[in-house]
C-alpha positions in Angstrom: -42.9 35.0 10.8 -39.2 36.2 9.7 -37.9 33.3 7.5 -33.8 32.7 7.6 -31.9 30.5 5.0 -28.3 29.7 6.2 -26.3 27.7 3.9 -22.9 27.7 3.1 -20.1 24.9 1.1 -19.3 21.0 2.2 -17.2 22.0 5.7 -18.1 25.5 6.3 -19.7 25.4 9.6 -22.7 25.9 9.0 -23.9 23.4 11.4 -21.7 24.8 14.1 -23.2 28.0 13.6 -27.1 26.4 13.3 -26.3 25.1 16.0 -25.3 27.8 19.0 -28.7 29.1 17.6 -30.9 26.3 18.2 -29.8 27.1 21.8 -30.9 30.4 21.8 -34.1 28.3 21.7 -34.0 29.4 17.6 -36.0 26.6 15.7 -33.6 25.2 13.0 -35.2 23.4 10.1 -32.8 21.0 8.4 -33.2 20.2 5.0 -30.5 17.2 5.7 -32.9 15.7 8.0 -36.0 16.6 6.3 -34.2 14.3 3.1 -34.3 11.3 5.6 -38.1 11.8 7.3 -39.1 11.9 2.4 -36.6 8.7 2.0 -37.0 6.6 5.4 -38.6 3.0 4.7 -42.5 3.3 3.5 -42.0 6.5 2.2 -42.9 6.6 -1.8 -39.6 8.7 -2.8 -37.9 5.3 -0.9 -39.4 3.1 -3.1 -38.8 5.3 -6.4 -35.2 5.1 -5.3 -35.0 1.7 -5.5 -37.5 1.0 -8.8 -34.6 3.6 -11.0 -31.1 2.7 -8.9 -32.2 -0.8 -7.4 -31.2 -2.9 -4.9 -27.7 -2.1 -4.2 -28.8 1.5 -2.7 -30.5 -0.7 0.4 -29.4 -1.5 3.6 -30.1 -4.9 4.8 -32.7 -3.4 7.1 -34.7 -1.4 4.4 -33.0 1.9 5.1 -31.6 3.9 2.9 -28.2 2.9 2.4 -26.9 6.9 1.8 -24.0 6.4 1.4 -23.9 4.0 -1.4 -26.3 5.8 -3.2 -24.0 8.9 -3.4 -21.2 7.3 -4.5 -23.4 6.3 -7.7 -24.8 9.5 -8.1 -21.9 12.0 -7.5 -19.7 9.4 -10.4 -22.8 10.4 -12.7 -24.2 13.7 -13.3 -27.6 12.5 -14.7 -28.4 10.0 -12.1 -27.6 12.7 -9.5 -30.5 15.2 -11.6 -32.9 11.8 -11.7 -32.6 11.5 -8.3 -32.7 15.4 -7.1 -36.1 14.9 -9.5 -37.6 12.1 -7.3 -36.7 13.7 -3.9 -36.6 17.7 -4.2 -40.3 18.6 -4.8 -41.0 16.3 -1.9 -37.9 17.4 0.9 -39.5 21.1 -0.5 -43.3 19.9 0.4 -42.0 18.9 4.2 -39.7 22.0 5.2 -42.8 24.1 4.1 -44.7 21.8 6.6 -41.8 22.7 9.2 -41.6 26.0 8.5 -45.1 26.6 9.2 -45.2 25.1 12.7 -42.3 27.0 13.7 -43.0 29.3 17.0 -39.6 30.7 18.0 -38.7 34.4 17.3 -37.8 33.7 13.5 -36.7 30.3 12.2 -34.0 28.9 10.4 -33.9 26.7 7.3 -30.7 25.4 7.3 -30.0 23.6 4.0 -26.6 22.7 2.0 -28.3 23.5 -1.4 -30.6 26.7 -0.5 -29.4 28.6 -3.4 -28.6 25.9 -5.8 -32.7 24.3 -5.3 -34.6 27.2 -5.3 -35.3 26.6 -1.2 -33.9 30.2 -1.3 -37.5 31.2 -2.3 -39.0 30.0 1.1 -36.9 32.2 3.0 -36.7 36.3 3.4 -33.0 36.6 4.0 -30.2 34.3 3.0 -27.2 33.6 5.0 -23.7 32.3 3.2 -21.3 31.0 6.1 -18.0 30.8 3.7 -14.5 29.3 4.5 -11.8 29.1 1.6 -11.6 26.1 -0.8 -8.6 24.2 0.7 -10.0 24.8 4.4 -13.3 22.6 2.9 -11.6 20.1 1.6 -9.1 19.5 4.9 -12.4 19.9 7.1 -14.6 17.2 5.5 -11.9 14.5 5.2 -11.0 14.9 8.5 -14.4 15.0 9.9 -16.1 12.2 7.3 -13.4 9.7 6.0 -14.0 11.0 2.6 -11.1 10.8 0.6 -10.2 14.0 -1.5 -11.8 13.4 -4.6 -15.1 13.0 -3.4 -14.8 16.0 -1.6 -14.1 17.7 -4.2 -17.1 16.4 -6.3 -19.4 17.3 -3.8 -18.4 20.3 -3.5 -18.7 20.8 -7.5 -22.2 20.0 -7.3 -22.8 22.9 -5.1 -22.4 26.7 -6.1 -19.0 27.9 -6.7 -18.4 30.4 -3.6 -17.9 33.4 -5.1 -21.4 32.8 -6.6 -22.8 31.8 -3.4 -21.3 34.8 -1.4 -22.7 37.1 -4.1 -25.8 35.6 -3.7 -26.1 35.6 0.0 -28.1 38.9 2.3 -25.4 38.4 5.0 -22.1 36.3 4.6 -20.3 34.8 7.8 -16.7 34.4 7.6 -15.6 31.1 9.0 -11.7 31.2 8.8 -10.5 31.3 11.9 -11.7 29.9 15.7 -15.0 28.1 16.7 -14.6 31.3 19.0 -14.6 34.3 16.6 -17.6 32.1 14.8 -19.9 32.1 18.2 -19.0 36.1 18.3 -20.6 36.6 15.0 -23.7 34.2 15.5 -24.1 36.6 18.5 -24.0 39.9 16.5 -25.6 37.7 13.3 -28.9 36.4 16.4 -29.1 40.1 17.4 -30.0 41.7 14.1 -32.4 38.7 13.2 -34.0 39.6 16.4 -34.7 42.9 15.7 -35.7 42.9 12.3 -37.9 39.9 13.2 -39.6 42.1 15.9 -39.9 45.0 13.0 -42.0 42.8 10.8 
């Protein structure tokens, strides 16, 4: 089965594209959701995170306090690397499991760190949703209520825009309207269906 990776910087509109594909019956394996699965209560990764970063990264109900942990690790690159060593191998195993279970015409791996984390090795084609950095900042501040400094730190932890585009097989420009994105999504979908049927 054809495996398609879709990525983009924070606020790029990657989720709008993958939601559209889901509505067309395409299985989308979401790395963010897989990341939540591996840190659920009772999972070994959560115990290791608490042992490493302290009880302050837990909510009262025992769930991981993702916002508190994100703030802690993005202020310290070494801590971020430590967290990634705990979570990334487990996330990868979960992604492989979900990709292998997919039964649609092709399968999508949606991941903000597709190119940074080595997850691109799991796919045949890499698609990047691209917008100017100023748009990323404005959209993310409006969507998440985050301050500009946090958004810029998150962006700094991701690949820079030009490197991301240079490593893509297909680049989708999402600097215009949602309607324009959906038109490009339809073209992408038809391209991928044709590619999937010829493999």
